[in-house]
BADRENMI-485547 format. One line per 4 residues: number of its first residue (from 0); their letters; for each residue x negated, y negated, z of N, C-alpha, C. Coordinates in Angstrom, 1 decimal. Each point is the difference from the previous one (the first is absolute). Last residue first. Example, Ala and Ser with C-alpha at 12.3 -4.5 7.8 and 13.67 -1.06 7.14 Angstrom:
# residues 2
1> SA> -12.8/2.2/7.1/-0.9/-1.1/0.0/0.8/-1.1/0.8  -0.3/5.7/-0.1/0.9/-1.2/0.0/-0.9/-1.2/0.0
END
This chain:
# residues 69
68> XXXX> 19.8/24.3/5.1/1.0/1.3/-0.2/1.2/0.0/0.8  -3.6/-3.9/-2.5/0.7/0.5/1.5/1.1/1.0/-0.6  -4.7/-2.0/-2.3/1.1/0.4/0.2/0.8/0.7/0.9  -3.6/-4.0/-0.6/0.0/1.2/0.4/1.5/0.5/-0.3
64> XXXX> -3.1/-3.8/-2.3/1.1/0.2/0.6/0.0/1.8/0.3  -4.4/-3.5/0.1/0.8/0.9/-0.8/1.4/0.2/0.8  -4.3/-3.7/-0.6/1.1/0.4/0.3/0.8/0.8/-0.3  -5.3/-1.3/-0.3/1.3/0.2/-0.5/1.1/0.3/0.7
60> XXXX> -4.4/-2.7/1.9/0.5/1.3/-0.3/1.5/0.1/-0.8  -3.9/-4.3/0.1/1.3/0.7/0.6/0.2/1.3/-0.5  -5.1/-1.8/0.3/1.2/-0.4/-0.9/1.2/0.9/0.5  -3.9/-2.4/2.7/0.3/1.3/-0.2/1.4/-0.1/-1.0
56> XXXX> -2.7/-3.7/2.7/-0.2/0.6/-1.2/0.2/1.2/-0.7  1.8/-1.1/4.2/0.6/-1.1/-0.9/-0.8/0.0/-1.0  -1.1/3.2/3.6/0.9/0.0/-0.9/0.8/-1.1/-0.9  -4.9/1.4/1.9/0.9/-1.3/0.3/1.0/0.5/-1.2
52> XXXX> -3.4/2.9/0.2/0.4/-0.2/1.5/1.2/-1.0/0.1  -0.4/2.1/-4.9/-0.5/-0.7/0.8/0.1/0.0/1.3  0.0/3.4/-4.7/0.9/-0.5/1.1/-1.1/-1.0/1.1  0.0/0.9/-5.8/-0.6/0.1/1.2/1.1/-0.4/1.2
48> XXXX> 1.1/-1.0/-4.5/-0.9/1.4/-0.2/-0.5/0.4/1.3  2.4/-4.0/-0.3/0.9/0.8/-0.6/-0.6/1.8/-0.1  -2.5/-4.4/-0.8/1.0/0.0/0.8/0.9/1.1/-0.4  -4.4/-1.4/-1.1/0.0/1.1/0.8/1.5/-0.1/0.9
44> XXXX> -1.4/-3.1/-3.5/-0.2/1.1/-0.5/0.3/1.6/1.1  2.4/-5.0/0.5/-1.3/0.2/0.0/-0.2/1.5/-0.8  4.1/-2.2/0.9/-0.7/-0.6/-1.3/-1.5/0.6/0.1  2.4/-0.9/4.7/0.6/0.3/-1.2/-0.6/-0.2/-1.3
40> XXXX> -3.1/1.2/3.8/1.2/-1.2/0.1/0.7/0.4/-1.4  -4.2/2.4/1.7/1.4/0.8/0.5/1.4/-1.1/-0.4  -5.4/-1.7/1.0/0.5/1.3/-0.5/1.6/0.8/0.3  -2.0/-5.1/-0.4/0.8/0.5/0.9/0.1/1.5/-0.5
36> XXXX> -2.5/-5.1/-1.5/0.1/1.4/-0.3/0.5/0.8/1.7  1.3/-5.2/-1.6/-1.2/0.9/0.5/0.4/1.5/0.2  1.6/-3.1/-3.9/0.4/0.0/1.4/-1.1/0.7/0.6  -0.4/-3.2/-4.5/0.2/1.3/0.4/0.3/0.2/1.7
32> XXXX> -0.1/-4.1/-1.8/0.6/0.2/-1.0/0.0/1.5/0.1  -1.1/-4.4/3.4/-0.5/1.3/-0.6/0.8/0.5/-0.8  0.1/-4.1/2.7/-0.1/-0.3/-1.5/-0.4/1.6/-0.5  1.4/-1.1/4.5/-1.2/-0.4/-0.5/-0.5/0.2/-1.0
28> XXXX> 4.1/0.9/1.9/-0.3/-1.1/0.2/-1.6/-0.6/-0.3  2.1/3.8/-3.6/0.1/-0.4/1.7/-0.2/-1.4/0.4  2.0/1.6/-5.3/-1.2/-0.2/0.9/0.4/-0.4/1.9  3.5/1.4/-3.2/-1.1/0.6/-0.9/-1.5/-0.6/0.6
24> XXXX> 4.7/1.6/2.7/-0.7/-1.1/-0.8/-1.2/0.3/-0.5  2.5/3.2/2.7/1.0/-0.7/-0.7/-0.2/-1.3/-0.9  -2.9/3.3/2.7/0.8/-1.3/0.9/1.2/-0.5/-0.7  -2.4/4.1/-1.7/-0.2/-0.1/1.4/0.8/-1.0/0.7
20> XXXX> 0.3/0.6/-4.6/0.5/1.3/0.5/-0.2/0.0/1.4  -1.8/-3.7/-2.4/1.4/-0.1/0.0/1.0/1.3/0.6  -4.8/0.0/-0.9/-0.1/-0.8/1.1/1.6/0.0/0.1  -1.8/4.0/-2.7/0.1/-1.1/-0.4/0.4/-0.9/1.5
16> XXXX> -3.1/4.6/-1.3/1.1/-0.5/0.8/0.4/-1.8/-0.3  -4.1/2.3/-1.4/1.1/0.7/-0.4/1.2/-0.7/0.3  -4.4/-1.1/1.5/0.2/-0.6/-1.4/1.5/0.4/-0.6  -1.5/-0.8/5.0/0.3/0.8/-0.6/0.4/-0.4/-1.6
12> XXXX> -3.9/-1.3/4.2/1.3/-0.3/-0.6/0.5/1.0/-0.9  -4.3/0.0/2.2/1.1/-0.3/0.7/1.3/-0.3/-0.1  -3.8/0.1/-3.0/-0.3/-0.9/1.2/1.2/-0.1/1.0  1.3/3.1/-3.7/-1.3/-1.3/-0.5/0.1/-0.9/1.4
8> XXXX> 2.5/4.8/-1.6/-0.4/-0.7/1.0/-0.9/-1.1/-0.6  1.7/3.8/-2.1/1.0/-1.0/-0.3/-0.4/-1.0/1.0  -1.7/4.6/-0.4/-0.8/-1.0/-0.9/0.9/-1.3/-0.4  -1.1/2.3/4.9/1.2/0.4/-0.7/-0.9/-1.0/-1.6
4> XXXX> -2.7/3.1/3.9/0.3/-1.1/-0.7/1.0/-0.3/-0.8  -1.5/3.2/4.3/0.8/-0.2/-1.3/-0.2/-1.5/-0.4  -3.3/3.7/3.3/1.0/-1.4/-0.4/0.6/0.3/-1.1  -3.6/2.2/3.9/0.5/0.3/-1.3/1.1/-1.3/0.1
0> X> -5.0/2.3/2.8/1.4/-1.0/-0.4/0.6/0.1/-1.0
END
């Protein structure tokens, strides 16, 4: 069995991402100041480095302008 542990996770909460980035406020309705750890959320160390099955967690692809001939 294998697993990965994030150094920014503390009891299921993310120490890296600010609550304001997730819900727009500094604390949630329960008074927590750290958001629930969700690998791939914007601000996470995994954001943009890996592809997730949930497209909402993936970094948007760069739009390229293709020249018309």
